[in-house]
C-alpha positions as CSV (number, residue, x, y, z in Angstrom):
1,M,0.2,0.0,0.3
2,R,0.9,3.3,-0.6
3,V,-0.1,5.8,1.3
4,A,0.3,9.9,1.0
5,A,0.4,12.3,3.6
6,L,-0.9,16.1,3.0
7,Y,-0.6,18.2,6.1
8,D,-0.7,22.0,6.3
9,I,-2.6,22.9,3.3
10,H,-3.7,25.9,4.6
11,G,-6.3,27.3,2.2
12,N,-3.7,27.6,-0.3
13,L,-5.7,25.9,-3.6
14,P,-3.1,26.3,-6.4
15,A,-0.3,24.2,-4.0
16,L,-3.1,21.6,-3.4
17,E,-4.2,21.2,-7.1
18,A,-0.6,20.8,-7.5
19,V,0.2,18.1,-5.0
20,L,-2.8,16.1,-5.7
21,A,-1.8,15.8,-9.6
22,E,1.7,14.4,-8.6
23,V,-0.6,12.1,-6.1
24,R,-2.3,10.8,-8.7
25,S,0.5,10.0,-11.3
26,S,1.9,8.0,-8.2
27,R,-1.0,6.0,-8.0
28,V,-1.8,5.6,-3.8
29,D,-3.7,3.8,-2.5
30,R,-4.8,6.2,0.4
31,I,-4.7,9.5,1.5
32,V,-3.9,11.1,4.9
33,I,-4.9,15.0,5.3
34,G,-2.6,15.8,8.5
35,G,-4.4,18.6,9.6
36,D,-5.3,22.7,8.9
37,V,-6.6,22.2,5.9
38,I,-7.4,25.8,7.0
39,P,-7.0,29.1,7.7
40,G,-6.2,30.0,4.9
41,P,-7.3,32.7,1.6
42,M,-9.4,30.1,-0.4
43,P,-10.5,27.3,2.3
44,R,-13.9,26.6,1.2
45,E,-12.6,25.4,-2.3
46,C,-10.1,23.3,-0.4
47,L,-12.3,21.5,1.8
48,D,-14.9,20.8,-1.6
49,L,-11.5,19.4,-2.9
50,V,-10.3,17.3,-0.3
51,F,-14.2,15.8,0.8
52,A,-14.7,15.0,-3.4
53,L,-11.4,13.1,-3.8
54,D,-11.7,9.5,-5.5
55,V,-9.0,7.5,-2.9
56,P,-9.9,6.4,0.5
57,T,-8.7,9.1,2.5
58,S,-8.6,9.5,6.3
59,F,-8.7,13.0,8.2
60,I,-6.8,14.5,11.3
61,I,-7.7,17.2,12.9
62,G,-5.1,20.0,13.2
63,N,-5.2,23.5,15.0
64,G,-6.1,25.4,12.7
65,D,-9.0,23.4,12.0
66,R,-10.4,23.3,15.5
67,E,-9.9,26.8,15.8
68,S,-11.9,28.0,12.5
69,V,-14.8,26.2,13.9
70,A,-14.5,27.6,17.3
71,A,-14.2,31.2,15.9
72,T,-18.0,30.4,14.8
73,R,-19.1,29.2,18.0
74,G,-17.6,32.2,19.7
75,T,-15.1,29.7,21.8
76,M,-11.9,30.8,20.2
77,S,-8.4,30.1,21.9
78,S,-7.0,33.3,23.5
79,L,-3.8,31.9,22.6
80,I,-4.9,33.2,19.0
81,P,-2.8,36.6,18.4
82,P,-5.1,39.5,18.0
83,S,-3.7,39.8,14.8
84,F,-4.7,36.3,13.0
85,R,-7.9,36.6,15.3
86,E,-10.3,38.1,12.1
87,A,-8.9,35.9,9.4
88,M,-9.5,33.0,11.8
89,E,-12.9,34.7,11.8
90,W,-13.4,34.7,8.1
91,N,-12.6,31.2,7.4
92,G,-15.3,30.0,10.2
93,R,-17.6,32.6,8.3
94,Q,-16.7,29.9,5.1
95,L,-17.5,27.1,6.4
96,S,-21.2,25.0,6.3
97,A,-22.9,23.2,9.1
98,A,-21.8,20.0,7.0
99,D,-18.3,21.4,7.1
100,K,-18.0,22.0,11.4
101,T,-19.9,18.3,12.0
102,A,-16.6,16.5,9.5
103,I,-14.7,18.9,11.1
104,D,-15.3,18.0,14.9
105,S,-15.1,14.3,13.9
106,W,-11.9,14.2,12.9
107,P,-9.5,12.1,15.5
108,L,-6.3,13.6,16.8
109,T,-4.2,10.4,15.2
110,E,-4.5,7.8,12.9
111,R,-2.8,4.4,12.7
112,I,-1.7,2.7,9.7
113,T,0.3,-0.7,8.7
114,I,2.5,-0.1,5.4
115,G,3.9,-2.7,3.6
116,G,7.8,-2.4,4.0
117,I,7.5,0.0,6.8
118,G,5.3,-1.2,9.8
119,E,2.9,0.3,12.2
120,V,3.1,4.2,10.8
121,V,1.2,6.8,13.2
122,F,-0.1,10.0,12.0
123,C,-0.7,13.0,14.3
124,H,-0.3,16.6,13.7
125,A,1.8,18.3,16.5
126,T,2.6,15.1,18.4
127,T,0.0,12.2,19.4
128,R,-1.0,14.4,22.6
129,N,-2.1,17.4,20.9
130,D,-2.5,19.1,18.3
131,T,-0.6,21.9,19.7
132,E,3.1,21.1,20.5
133,I,5.6,22.3,18.7
134,F,9.1,20.8,17.9
135,T,11.3,21.1,15.4
136,S,14.9,18.6,14.0
137,A,16.3,20.5,16.7
138,T,14.1,19.6,19.5
139,D,16.3,17.7,22.4
140,A,15.9,14.0,21.4
141,A,15.6,13.1,25.5
142,K,12.3,15.7,25.4
143,L,10.4,13.7,22.4
144,T,11.5,9.9,23.5
145,P,8.6,9.5,26.5
146,I,6.1,10.5,23.9
147,F,7.1,8.7,21.4
148,E,8.4,5.0,22.0
149,P,5.5,4.2,24.4
150,L,3.5,3.9,20.7
151,N,5.3,0.9,19.6
152,A,5.4,2.4,15.8
153,S,7.4,2.2,13.1
154,L,6.8,5.7,11.6
155,I,5.5,9.0,13.3
156,V,4.3,11.7,10.9
157,C,3.6,15.4,11.9
158,G,3.4,18.4,10.8
159,H,2.1,21.8,12.3
160,T,5.8,24.0,12.5
161,H,5.4,23.5,8.0
162,M,9.3,22.5,8.0
163,Q,10.2,18.8,6.6
164,F,12.4,16.9,8.2
165,D,13.3,13.1,9.1
166,R,15.0,12.4,12.6
167,Q,16.0,9.5,14.3
168,I,13.7,9.8,18.1
169,G,15.4,6.6,20.0
170,R,13.7,3.2,18.2
171,T,11.4,5.8,16.4
172,R,11.8,7.5,13.0
173,V,10.0,10.9,13.0
174,I,9.3,12.5,10.1
175,N,7.4,16.0,9.6
176,A,5.8,15.8,6.6
177,G,6.3,19.8,5.5
178,S,3.3,22.7,4.4
179,I,1.9,22.1,1.1
180,G,0.4,25.7,1.5
181,M,2.8,27.4,3.5
182,P,5.7,26.2,4.0
183,F,8.4,27.5,6.7
184,Q,11.5,27.6,4.4
185,R,12.0,27.8,0.4
186,P,9.2,28.1,-1.5
187,G,7.4,24.9,-2.8
188,A,4.6,22.4,-1.4
189,Y,5.8,19.8,0.3
190,W,4.5,16.5,1.3
191,L,5.0,12.9,2.0
192,C,4.8,9.3,-0.5
193,I,5.1,6.5,2.2
194,G,5.6,2.5,1.1
195,P,7.6,0.2,0.4
196,G,9.6,3.1,1.3
197,V,9.3,6.8,1.9
198,E,9.0,9.6,-0.1
199,L,9.8,13.2,1.3
200,R,8.5,15.2,-1.7
201,R,8.6,19.2,-2.8
202,T,6.2,20.1,-5.9
203,E,6.9,22.8,-8.1
204,Y,4.1,25.1,-8.7
205,D,3.8,28.5,-10.4
206,L,4.2,31.0,-7.4
207,Q,3.5,34.2,-9.1
208,R,0.3,33.1,-10.7
209,A,-0.8,31.3,-7.1
210,A,0.0,34.5,-4.9
211,D,-1.9,36.6,-7.7
212,R,-5.2,34.0,-7.0
213,V,-4.7,34.4,-3.0
214,R,-4.5,38.4,-3.7
215,T,-8.2,38.1,-5.4
216,T,-9.6,36.4,-2.0
217,A,-11.1,38.8,0.3
218,Y,-9.0,37.4,2.9
219,P,-7.8,39.6,5.1
220,L,-4.2,38.3,5.0
221,A,-4.2,37.9,1.3
222,D,-1.2,40.3,0.5
223,D,0.7,39.3,3.5
224,F,0.0,35.0,2.2
225,A,1.0,35.6,-1.1
226,T,3.9,36.8,-0.4
227,K,5.1,34.0,1.4
228,I,4.1,32.6,-1.2
229,V,6.4,33.1,-3.2
230,N,9.5,34.2,-0.7
231,G,9.2,31.2,1.5
232,A,10.6,31.3,5.0
233,D,14.3,31.3,6.5
234,E,14.1,27.4,7.9
235,V,17.2,28.3,10.1
236,A,16.1,31.7,11.8
237,T,12.3,29.9,12.0
238,T,13.9,26.6,13.8
239,A,15.6,28.9,16.2
240,K,12.3,30.8,16.9
241,F,10.4,27.8,17.4
242,A,13.5,27.0,20.1
243,A,11.2,29.2,22.6
244,A,8.4,27.8,22.5
245,E,8.6,24.0,22.0
246,L,7.4,21.5,24.1
247,K,9.1,21.3,27.9
């Protein structure tokens, strides 16, 4: 079985369309959407696309999905920065009742046995919650108590928008990277798993995508479009996350 792991789409429809074209050509048997389909500039379009996939698809919850729904109920976390609250509320207004029901049902983790790999556990941030931060530089001693008891061959996560592959004790841990808003060089990052593991980066027309984003009513459209084109400094972002990583 071949599984595509698609994480942190963040409403970037052009990036998602480009990745799905490669997913189809890779002839995968299953897709795991690893959280944070939203928020972003084209949430309605991205949700419609992933809900209509003709390949068996599993969803797990991301903090962005959860908080977008919470915004519709007046229960958005106080941890959401003031500069982002309007954008989260805008995303919430794009959701139908069926969307909210579906997102409410998404689990925190998914476990799949994949030939050539073994037991694979998918989560958004960690298996404990959808918000914990760790990076390629986080001390393994902090992570071993979380991942070792799972008895999995591979843990796939996302959340920090930086693709990496590292060993934590006996467990291989891979961050799938972000399709829609990578904190590294521009592109759309994802994984193809089975019988080996392929860390993928899909190229697409960044400027055209940015132009499409700027035509939306998303409150942070211009900033998002700029990030599509420019990406981010991975070293600087890793250092910034160090202050917020799990204890």
